[in-house]
N, C-alpha and C positions, 0 to 999 in steps of 0.2 A: 294305469297309475302306479300300482305296486311295481310292475316290471320296470318302469321308468326310474323309480326310487332306488330299487335294489340293483338294477343293471342298466345304467344310463348309455352304455356303449351300444346296446341293442335297442332300446326305446328312448329316443331323445326326450329329455324332460327339461323343466324350466330352469334357466340360469338365475332368473329373478322373478319373484312374485310380489306385486304391490297391491295394496287395498286402500281405497280412499276412506276417510272417516269425517265425521261431522265437525270434530274439534280435537284439540290436543289430548284431552282426557279419553275420549273414546278411541283415539289412535293408540294410546298406550294399552288400552284393553284389547284392541285388535292385534297388537304386537305380541301380547301374550298368547292370543289364540294361534297366530301364526308360529310362534316358537313351539307351542304344545303340538301342533301338527307336524313339525319336525321331529319332536321327541317321540311321537307316535308312529313315525314311518310313513306318513301321508305326504310329506315333502321331503325332497332329497337333502342331506346334510349339507352339501355343496351349494344349495340354492340360496341366494340372498333374498331375505324376506323383509318387507318394509311396509309399515302402515303410515300413510300420509294424510294429515288432516287438511281441510280447506283452509286457505289463509284467514287468520283471525276468527276461525270458527264460522265464516259466512259462506253460504251457498254461492258457488260461481258457475254452476252448470257442468255438464260432464266434459264439454269442451275445455274450459279452463281448468277443471280438476285433472284432465289427462295431461295438459301441459305442465301443471305443477307437480304432478307425480313424477313425470320423466325427469324434470329438473332435480327433484330430490334424489332420484336414482343415480343420476349424474355425480351428485355430490357423495353419495355412498361408494360408488365405484371408484371415484378419484381417491377417496380415503384409503382405498386398498391398493392404490396404483394400478388400476384397471380402467377399462373403457367399454364402449357399447359394441365393439367389433365381435361379431359372431354370437351375440347374446340373444337368446329367446326369452322374451319377457311376457309375463301374464299380468294384466291389470284388471281388478275387479272393482268396480264402482259401488261402493256401500256407505256413502256419506250422508244420504238424505235422511230427513226425519221420517220416522215410521208412524205417521199420524193415524192411519187406519188400523195398524196393529200397535197400539200404544204400550202394551206389555213387552213388546219386542224392541222398543225404542232404546232401552238401556244396553241390552245385550247385542243388538243389531240383527237385522233380519237375516243377514248372511250366515249368522251362527245359531239360527233356529235348529231345533232337533229335527231330523228327518230319517226315522229308522225304517226306510224301505229296503227292498231286497232282503227279506228276512233269511232266505236260504244261505246268504253270504255273511249273515250276522253271528256274532260270538256273544254269548251271555256275559262274558268277562271282559268284552272290549267296550270302551266308552261309547256312548251313543253317537252314531254318526250325525254330522251337522249338514245343513244345506251347503255350507262351504266345501265340505268333503266331497260331496257329489258334483259341485262345480269343478273341483280339481280333477275328478275323474273324467268328466266329459271333456274338459279342455286338454287332457293328457294326449288325446288322439290327434289334437290340433298342432301340438308341439313338433311332431314329426313331419308336418306339412310345411313348416317354415323352412327357408333355404339355410344353407350353411352360414351365410353372412348375418343371419339373425332376422328378428322382426318382432312385432308386437301383437298381442291378442288381447282384445278388450271385451269384457263381459259385464254384466250387471249382477248385483248380489241379492236381488229380491226375486229372481226368476231362475228356474232350472230348466234350460232348454235340452230336451231329450233328443239327441240326433247323433249320427255317426259322423264325427268330425274328420275321420280319416278319408272320407269321400270328398271332402271340401276341395275345390280347385282354387288355388291362389294365383294371382298374376305375378309375373316376374318383377314388376315395378308398379307400386300403386297401393291403394286401399281397397279393401273388400269388405262389403257389408253382407251379412247373412240374412236372407229374407225367406218369408214363408207366405203362400196365398192365404188370405183370410178374408172374412165377410166384411162388407163395407161398414156395418154397424161397429164392429171391433176396430177396424182401421181409423174410424173417426176419432177414436180416443187415444190414438198413438201416432208414430211417425209412419209415413207411407213413402215408399221408394218409387220414383218416377223412372222407369227404365227407358233407354234410348231406343230399344227394340223390343218388340213384343216377345215374351218368354214363351216359347212353345213346349217347354219341358224336354227338349232334346239337347240343348247347349249347356255347357258348364256355367258360363257366367257372362254378364253383359255390362256395358258401361251405364253409369247412372247419370241421368240428366239433371235431377234435382230431388231434394227431400222435402216432403210436405209435412209440416208439423200439425197434427190434429186437424186435418183438413175436413170440410163439410163434404156431404154426399155430392153436392153440386160442383164443388171445386174439383173433386176427384174425377168427375165426368169431364169437365171442362179442360183439365190438364192431361186428360188421356191416361189416367192412372188405373182405369177399371178395365179388366181383361174380359174376354168374351163370355167367361163363366160368372160374371158379376163379382169377381174378388179383386182384391188390391194386394199389392206386395207389402207385407208388414216389415217395418224396421225392427229387427229383434234386439238391437242394442249390441249385437256381437260384430266387432270389427276386427280385421286383420290389416296390418300395415307393414310392407315389405319393400325391399329394394331401395332405390333412391328416395321414395316417398318417406320411408322410415328415417333415413338420414335427414330429409327436410324437416320432418316433425321434431326430430331431436334438436336441430338448429333453431327451430322456431321457439321451442321450449327454453332453450338456454339464453337466447338473444332477446326475445320480445318480452320476456316477463321481468327482466332485470330492473327497468324503471319502476314498474308497478310494485315489484317486491320491496324495493327500497323505500318507496313512499309508505307502503303498508307496515313495514318494519319500524318506521319512525312515527306511526300514528299513536298518539297517546290515548285516544278516545275511540271506542268502537263506532260511535256515531259519526266519526270522520270517514268511516269506509266508503259510504255511497259518494260522499263529496269527492274523495281522492279518486275512486274508480271512475266517476262521471267526468271528472276534469281531465284524467289522464288517458282514458281510452278513446281514441278516435273512431270515426265511423267504420273504418276498415277492420277494427278489431272489436266490433260489437259483440262477437261471440263470447266475450268474457262476461257479459251480463246474462248469465243463464242460457247462453247459446248451446244447444245440443251438439254433441260430438259430430253427428252426420253433417250438420250445416257447417261446421268448422272445416271438415274434410273437403266438402264441395267448394267452399270459398277459398281455402288456402291452397289445396292441392289441384283444384281444377277438376271439372267434370271428366276430362280425358284420362284421368288417373284414378278415378273411383269407380269401383265395379260392384256388382252384386252377385251373389251365388244363392240360388233358390234350393232350400232343403226342403223338398216336398214331403218328407217323412217326419219333419220336426214337430215335436209336441211340446207344449209349455205346461210346467207346473208353476203357476203364478202364486205369489205369497203377498197378494196385495191387501187381503182383509183377514181378520180373525176366522170368519166363516170358512174362507177358502182353505186355510190351513187345516182346520179341523176336518173339512171335507176330504182333503188329501190323506189325512191320517185315518179316517173312518172307513175308507174303502180300499180295496187292493187293486184298484184300476192301474195305479202306476207301479205296481209291484208289491209282493207280500209285505205286510207291516209287522215288525217285531214290536208287539205291544207291552212287553214287560222287560225291556233291556236294562241291564245294570240296576235292577230294582230289588229290594228286600221286602217281601210281604210276610208279616208275622201273623201268627194266630195264637189265641189263648182259649182256655176251657171255657170262659164265660161268654164270649162272643166271637162270631166268625166275621171275617172281612168280607164285605159285599162289594165287589168290583165287577161292574158290567163287562162283559166279554169284548165289546167294542171300544172300551176305554183304552187310552194309552197312557202308561205310567213308566216314566223314564228317569233313570238316575235319581231315585227317590226311595224313601223309607215309609212303608205304610204299616201301622199297628193294627192289630186285631180290633174289630169293631168298626173301623172306618168304612165309609161308603163312598163310591165313586160312580156317577151315572153314565149312561150311554154316550158315546162319542165325545167324552171329555179327555182333556190332556193335562196330566200332572207332571211337571218337569223340575228337576233340582229341588225337591221339597221333602219335608218330613210332616207326615200326617199322623196325629194321634187318634185314639179310638174315639175322640169327641168331635171329629171332623166329618161332615156330610157334604159331599160335592154333588150338585145336581147334573143334569144332562147338558151336553154341549157347552161345557165350562172350560176354562183355562186357569190352571194354578202354577204359578211359576215363582221359585225362590221363596216360598212360604214354609216357615218352620214352626209348627204348632205341637206343643207338648201337652202332656196330661195336666200340667199346672195351669193352663189357660182355660178360659170359658169355652163352652161348646161353640163351634163354628159351623154354620150353615150356609152354604153357597147356593142361592137359587138357580134354576136353570137359565142357561144362556148368559152366564156372568164371567168376568175375568177378574182374577185376584193376584197381585203380585208384590213383592217386598223389595225394596232397594236400599242399600247402605248409603249414607251421605258423608261428605267430606267434612273435615275440621271438627271431627267429634260431635257433629249435630245429632247423630243418632241414626234412626231409619225412618223410612216413610212407606206406609202401605197404601197401594193404589188399587182402584177397582173401576169397572165400567161395564156396560153391557156388551154382549157380543156383536150386536149390530149397530152400536153407537158410531157415528161418523164425527169425530172431533173437530172437523173443518167446517161443519155446518152450524151457522149461528142460530140462536133461538128463533129469529124471525124466518129462518129458511127450513124450519122444521127439525132442527138439532135436537138430540136426546141425550139423557144420561140414564144408564141403567134401564134402557128401554122406555123411559117416561119423557114426556115433554118437559120443558123447563118449568113451565107454570105448575105443572104436577109436582115436580121435585121440590120447588120452593115452598109449595103449600104443604106437602107431606112433612118436609123437614122443619117447617115454620122458620124459615129464613128469608132474607131479602137479597135482591139482586146485588146491591152493593157489598153484601157479605161475600158474595162469590166473585164478582168482578170489582175489585177494590179500586181500580183506576177507571175513571169514566172514558178515557181514550182507548181502553182495551177492547179488543174484538170480543164480543159476548158469544163465546162458543165454548165447548168442552175443553178444547186445547189450552185455553187461556183461563179456565175456571179454578180458582184457589180453594180446592176441596179437600186436600189430602194432608192431615196433620202430621207434623214432625214430632217424634216421640224418641226420648233417650233410651239407651239400652235397658234400663231398668224399668221402663214404662211400656213394654211391648204389649202387655195385655190390653192397653187402651187402644192400640193400633187396630186390633181385631174388633173391638167394640164400635170404634168409629167406622170401620169398613162395613160391618153388618148394619150399622145405622144408615149409612149412605145407600146401601143396596136395598134396604127395606126389610131385612131379616130381624131387625131389632126395633121395636116400637117406643122405646123409652124416650119420652120428649125431653127429659132433663139432660140428655146428652148434648143437646144443641148449645147450652151455655158453655160446657167445657170445649166444645169444638170451636166456638166463637173466640174463646180466649186462647186457643192453641195457635202456634206459628204453622202456617199452611203454605203448601206449594202447589203449583198447577203442572200440567204435563209439559208446558212450554219451558218451564224453569228447571225441569229435571236434569237436563244434560249438564247445566251449569254446577249443579250441587251433588250429582251422583259420584260416589267413590268407586270408580271402575275397577281399580286394583284390588279393593276390598271385596267387591263382588266376585272377581275371578278367584281370589283366594278362597272365599267361602264355598264356591262350587268344588274347587280342588280339594279342600277338607272334607266336604261331604262325600266325594267320590273315594278318597283315601279311607274314610271310616267305613263306606260300604265295602270296599274291597277287603278290608281286614275282617269284617263280619262274614263275608262270603268264604274267605279262607278259613276262619275259625270253624264255621259250620261245616265245611267239607272235611276238615280233620276230625271233628267230633262224631260226624255219622259214619265215618270209617271209610267213605267211598273214594275220597281224595280225586273227584272228578272234574275239579275246576282247574283252569289254566293258572297256575301259581305264578308263572312268568309275568303274564299280563297283570295280575292282581298286585304282584310285588311292584311292578312299575308305577301303577296308580297310587299305591300307598306312598311311594317316594314323592310324588308331586305335592302331597299335603303336608301341613305343619302340625297336625294334631296326632299323627301316627309316626312314632319314633322307634328307635333301635329296640327298646324293650318290647315292643309289640312283635317285631320280627323274632327277637329271641323266644318269646312265648310261644310263637307258631312253631319255631324249630323244635322246641322241647315237646310239642305235642305230635310230632310226626312218629307213629309208632315203630318200634323196632321189629315187631312181628305183627302181621295182619294178613287179611285175605287179599289185600292188594299186593301185587308182585313187588319184589325187592327193587326191580329196575325203576318203577314208578316212584317208590318211596325215596330213592337216591336222587332222582331228578327233582322231586319237590324240594328236598333239602338244598340242592344245587341252586334252584331258582330263588329261594328265600335267602340264601347265603349271598348270592349276587345282589339281591335287593338291599341288603344291609351293607353292601360294599366289601364283603370278605371274599375277594376273587380267588384267593388260594384255596379256601374251603370249597367254593363253587366248582373249581376245576377237579378237586379230589372227588367230590361227590359225583360229578358228571361221568368220571372215569369209572367209578363203581357202578353207575348206572349201565354203562355199556358192557362191563364184565358180567353184570347180572343178566342182561339180555342174552349173552352167549350161554350162560348156565341154565337159564330157563328154557332156551331153545333145545339144548341137548337133552335135558330132562323130559321135554315134550316129545322128542323124536325117538330116543332110545331108552326105554323104561328099564332095561337091564344094564345100562351102562355101556360105554364105548369099549368095543374090543373084548367083551367079557367071555366070549365062547372060544374053547379051545381050537387051535388051528390043526387040521388034519392034513399034514404035508405029504405030497406025492412027488417022488424024485422025477427029474427031467420032464416035469409038466410045464406047459407053456400056454399063454392066452394072448390072442391078438384081438383087439377091439378097435373098430373103426366106427366113428359116429358122425352124424351130420351136425350142423349148427341150427339154432332156432331163430326164427323170425317172430317176434311178438306183435300181435295185431293190436290188442287192448287188454288191459287188466293188470299189467305190471305194476308193481308196489304193493298190490293186495297179497302177494306171496311172501312178502318180506316180514321176518320176525322184528319186533314182537306182534305186529299186526296179525300175522297168520297163525300165531298160536294163542291169540286172544279173540280173534273175529274171523268171520267167514272171508276166504279168499277166492278169487275166481279169475282165470287167465285164459284168453284165446291166443294160441300160438301155433306154429307149425315147424316140423323138422324139414330142413331143406339141404340138398346137395349144391355145391358151388362148382360151376363148370363141369358138371357131370360126376364129381367125385365127392366122397366123404372128407371133409377138411380136417378132421381131428381123429387122433389115433393113439393108441398106447400098446406096447408089446411088454409082457411080463414073463420072464424065464426064471423058473425055479431051478437052482444049481446047488450041487453038493459042495460048495466053496463057501466058506465063511464070508460075511459082509454083504454089502449092498452097493451095486454099481448103477449110478444114474447117468443117462445121456439124453440130450434133446437134439432137435433138428437144426439148432443154430450153432452147434459145436461145443456147447457147454457140457461138462462131465463132473462127476463128484463120486468120491469112494467113501462109504461109511463103514467103518471097521466094526462098530458095535451099534446095532439098531436101538438097543435098549437106551443108549445115551441121548436119543433124540427127545427133546422137550420143547413144547410151546412156551412162549411165542418165538417165532421164527423171524429172522431178519427179513425186513420188507424188501430188501434189494437181493436176497437170496433166489437165483433163478429156479431153485428146486424146492422152495418152501411149499408148494402146492403138493408135490410128491411126497415130501416128508410128513406133511400133514395127513395124507392118505394112508401112510404106513401107520401113523398113530391111531386113526379112527378105525382101521381094520384089525387092530390088535398086534401088529408085527412088532411093536416096540414094548409091549408088556412082558416082563420077565416071566409071569406065570402062564403066558400063553405061547411061549417059545418051547418047542420040542428040544430038549437038550441032549438026548441020546446021540444024535449025529449032528455034525456041523452043516447048517443050511445057509444058502445065500441066495440073492436075487440079482437079477439085471432088469432094469426097467428103462425103456426107451419110449420117448414121447415126441409127438409132432403136432404142429398146428399150422395150417397154410393160410391162416388169416392173421392179421396183425392184432397184437394185444391191445385191449381197449377198443375193440371194434364194435362192441354192443351187441354181438351175436351170441353171447353167453359162453364164449370160447373157454374161459378158465374153469367154469363150473362143468362144462361138458367134458373138458380134458380130465378134470378130477373124477368125473363119473367113469371115464374110460379106464383110468389107473385103478380106481376102487374095484370096479367089476373085474379087472384082470387079476388083482390081488386076492379078491374072493374066490375067483374060479380056481386059481392054483393052490388055494389053501382048503378047498372044499367047503367054503363058507356059503351063506345065502346070498346068491348073485342075482337074485330077482330084481326086476325093475324097480319095484317098490322099496326094497332094501337098499339098493344103490342110491336112489333119489333121497331117502332119509339120511344116509350117511354123508352125502355131499352136503346137505344142509348143516350137519353137525361140523363137517370140515370148514365150511364158510365162517362159522362163529369161532373156532379154534384159530383160524388165520387172522381173524379180526376184521375180515371184509364185510361181514354182516349181510351177506346175500341171502335171497330167498329161495324157493324151490322151482321157480318157473324155467330157469335155464336148463337144468338137468332133466326136468320132465320134458321140456321141448326137444331136447336132443335124444333122450332115450326111447321115448315112445314116438312111433312113426305118425306121419300125416298131420292133418289139421285136427286140433282137439280143443275141447273146453275142459279145462282141469279146475276142479273145485276142491278146497281143503276146508276142513271143519276143525275148530279149536278143541280137539279131544286128546286124550293121552293114552297111547301115542297118536300123534298127528296122523289123520287119515285123508287119502286122496281118493277123489271120484273122477275118473277120465272118461269123457265122452268123446268118441271119435265122430268128426263131422264128415260125412261121405261127400265126396266131390266127384260127379260124374266126369268121364274122360274129356268130353268136349267142353265142359265148364272149366275144368282144371286147366285145359289148354288155353282157354280165354284168360284165366287168372294169371298164367305164367307169362302171357303176352302183355297184359295191361298193367301188372304190378312190377315196377322197375325196382332194382336193388342198386343203390348208388353208394359208393364209398366216397366220403367226403374228403379223405386225406388227412383227417385230423383224429387224434386218439385221446381218450381220457379214461382215468381209472374210476370205476364206478363206486368203490368203497368211500371215496370222499363225499360223493353225493349221498350215499346211503346214511352216512353219519348225520347229515343235517336233517334228512327225512326222519330218521329214526328219533332224534332229539325232539323234533316237532311233535311226533306221535306221543313220545313220553310226557311232553308237556301238555297234552290234550289240546293241541291247536285245533280248533273247530273247522277252520278252513281246510286244513289237511284231512281231518276226518271226513268231511263231507265229499272232498274231492276223491278220495280213494273209494268211498262208497259209491260215487257216481262211476268210477272206473268198473267196479264189480258189475254194476247194471249194464254198462256198455259192452262188457264182455258177452253177456248173454244175448244183447241186441245183435252183436257182430255174428254170433253163431247163427241167429235167426236169418241175418242178411245172406250168409253163405248158403244156408238151407234153401232159401228163396232164390238163389242164384242172382242177387242183386248186388253187383259190385259197386254201384253208385252209393248205395246206403252204407256198404262197408267202408267206402272211402270217407263218407262224411263222419261215420264213427272214428276212423283214424284221426281225422281233423279235430274232432272235439277232444280226443284223448291227448292229442299233442298240445292243445291249449291248456289242458289240465296239468300235463307234465311241466309246462313252463310256469304254472302256479305253484306247483310243489317245489321247483328249483329253477329260478330265472337263468341260471347258468347251464342249463341242459341244452341250450343252443348258444350260437355265437354269431358274429356279424357275417362270416363267410356262409354258414348254414342258412341264415335269414336271407341272404342274398340269392343262394341256390333256390329256396322255395319261392321267393318272389318272382324269380325268372320264369318258373314253369306253372305258377298258380293258376293261370287262365287255361292251361291244358289239363289240369288234374282236378279230381273231385276229393282229394285228401292226401295227406302226406304226413310223415313223422320220422323222427329218429328212432331206431330200435334200442332197446335196453334203457339204460339211465340217461343216455343222451350226452351232450356235450361235444359230440363229434361222432367218429365211427361211421356206421352204415345208416342209410335212410331208405325207407320204402315209399314208393310214390304210386298212387293208383290213378292211372291215366283215365281220361274220360272215354276213350276207345282206342281201338288199335292204331288208327292214324295218329291220334294224339300222342300215343306212346312213341311212335316214330319221331314225331316233332319234338318231343322232350329229349329224346337222345341226340338230335341235332343241336338243339339249343344248349344243352349242357356240354357237348363237345366243342362247340364254337365259343362258348362264353367262358368256360373254365379250363379247357385244354388240359394240361398236364396235372391240374390239381385235384381232379376227381377221376374216378374210374367206374364204369358200369359193369356189374358182374352178371353172368348168366346163372340163373338159379332154377331148380326143379324140385318138386315135392317128393319127399321120401315116402313111399307107400308100403 
């Protein structure tokens, strides 16, 4: 999903995302959610987002809602002078009433909090929603749609966990995703009747019919039961492509016109059924709550409807409150982040008692409050007077110390909703297991009690609850919940506790009878959805400001101020004065590095809208990184030792290039000077020779002569005149920087009794931007040569450290792995520790001759024909590190672990495992920088993926060289043939050998 948003050229993403809503008011709320998803980088900025209500707020079934949504999309595209051609469209159905989860009815089940995959979570990132996960699952399907476009349809109350990239779509037609399920489950859903028995070996089959909630006997009679006594479940996931997509568009635009005209002219909601019934002929009976599958079977024909069986598909269903709490209580579906974007306060008088299994999200909890096992608290503020029992739900509730004590019994739900037209607010409650659809005579309950028990305990009558004799006597239609103005919010809590049985005051019934009351059924009509969204935004903004303040006050500054500033911008209660206050609290001196402090100032300045100040502080952050790196590497300063020149002395240094297997980025400052770095790489010759070299000649002639192997030359009359920064386009800026870090340009280090001069010749037989560490290794060759002719410390450790300083001086921000990879022979695992000076531990990984031969045959080195400068990538990664981007931090930590696992794979002579580690490292690199690959590289890897067990670009990526681990020697030969025939002159295969 993130790759598609950040780099749609590589991962196709949606051109339009539609979501259906129950009515216009809810559609406005959904539209705000969609726009917020765009602002947070979960939907691409170019994607058209549209929330579409059912006509006149009445349910017309998924078939009619689909056609209505397509029609609205057509109008939106036409307003932009655009059409459907080539458009990939995602449609999420989320317009039904949430009767079994009434507390989610206002916000919509599609936007329920779902903080799974905790290892991917950030404490400063807003809580991910079910909709965000639907976007992630669907993102793999976008690439499966053809270039001419298509439609993917999903439902908003289910998370189908499966790999949509494996889905096979027809060239023309509709596809429904199915999964085998038990007959008991199938009887409550749609069942696909296939024209051919699915033996699990074919991709998809034609659909004969769709059975809607069939009985067991009907499934057997129609032949829908397989040999293992399962049936194919209609998952509600549909794909429509080719001419079928065009037909569906035409149907939406043409066939809905008369109905829409009549509906638009209807003055009374009661006329809806009459109009629909009079207009819709038998052929279009799908409009009356006809499911989408039936529509496709009837309108497209069975010959164009197929099904794909996703055998590994698993559902997270959000049908009841108990199901939702069950998903959040266990880690079966992924690790749960139980305290995301939440502020838990403590005080000296009382400790906060929060059960470890409770989930508290986007909320503020004061000291003394209690939350029981397996309970969910979302978008709420709980004072010390709140006691929440076990298996409870609290949503949108704001309880302050001014209010009475609030005690929520086990197994109850409590939520608060703002109302339109200044009516105030309404607080609602129910039992976790209540089914609002069951009538009193069918065993319906309220707060876990029968209606007879409820009426007796509250001392009220049926006609007090169901004021209209014609109304269905169930919880959905019960007028239980009193409306209170903003100044009477204490009474809301009183009434709620009275209804739940926490308060036994019988006098409350009199005030309750006199109050204006609403039912669940009426809530959609009266809810102020925009006020509810704004209230959530304000709470998030206030929490973000408190997080930022606390991080500055404790001196750690360990929060992601970029994300916090973004959330503060979304609210109305956090203004410019808050940003100014935070900026004033960033310390001038602290234990936190200057680079981090400058980045915090940059993020806060950007949040307040001061882009100029943000750029200045960001530049200062990068300058500070360079200074901090130099200080960590050279404790005595750069070039501080006197040069001991020897006339006519010369040095010739030839070095290999490096191939990094895994661990790159952990060597890059400021990570490597603050945290442990670990890289597995090797020194290699290309085509039997060392590709990089430098010759340094000491001459008794003033000045410095520079030459390279491309014909460039330069004469420097006075070395002391060289000063950084150097022109980025200067072909000798690397050599000039080497002169600076080795002391040749410092007046106090030049022996002035005799005129000395230098001649420096450099060569590199690999292209710049190859990813083989050529620039750093060339710098190492020059530095070593300069140190050798001057009698300086030319040890490998000294050279590696000085190259790191040189990288910072040049502004490229490189790490230590390139020079270490080229200076030290063989395959090695290099570890750096954040000490002063920076220290390295190099562990050579022995490779027996026969295994080394196997490695050199199976691991192919491919030049992609494209080059890219690493420092532009480095700047983005360094910025994210300085911002304390949690995804980046966890990604690099994983690379460190993979480096050690890679070493173990080589020691065990297991190249398959090494290939898998390379593959995982490549996926992480794309997370760190989506532009580390491109369309050509992706196509190269796709061509040979079936023949390899792992591949990656070396270095920072974006082009240059790739390494591919073939499955065996035969596969290596086939890879050579495939690449040579498919890409011809655009790529080149290099012969490499390990330098030992």
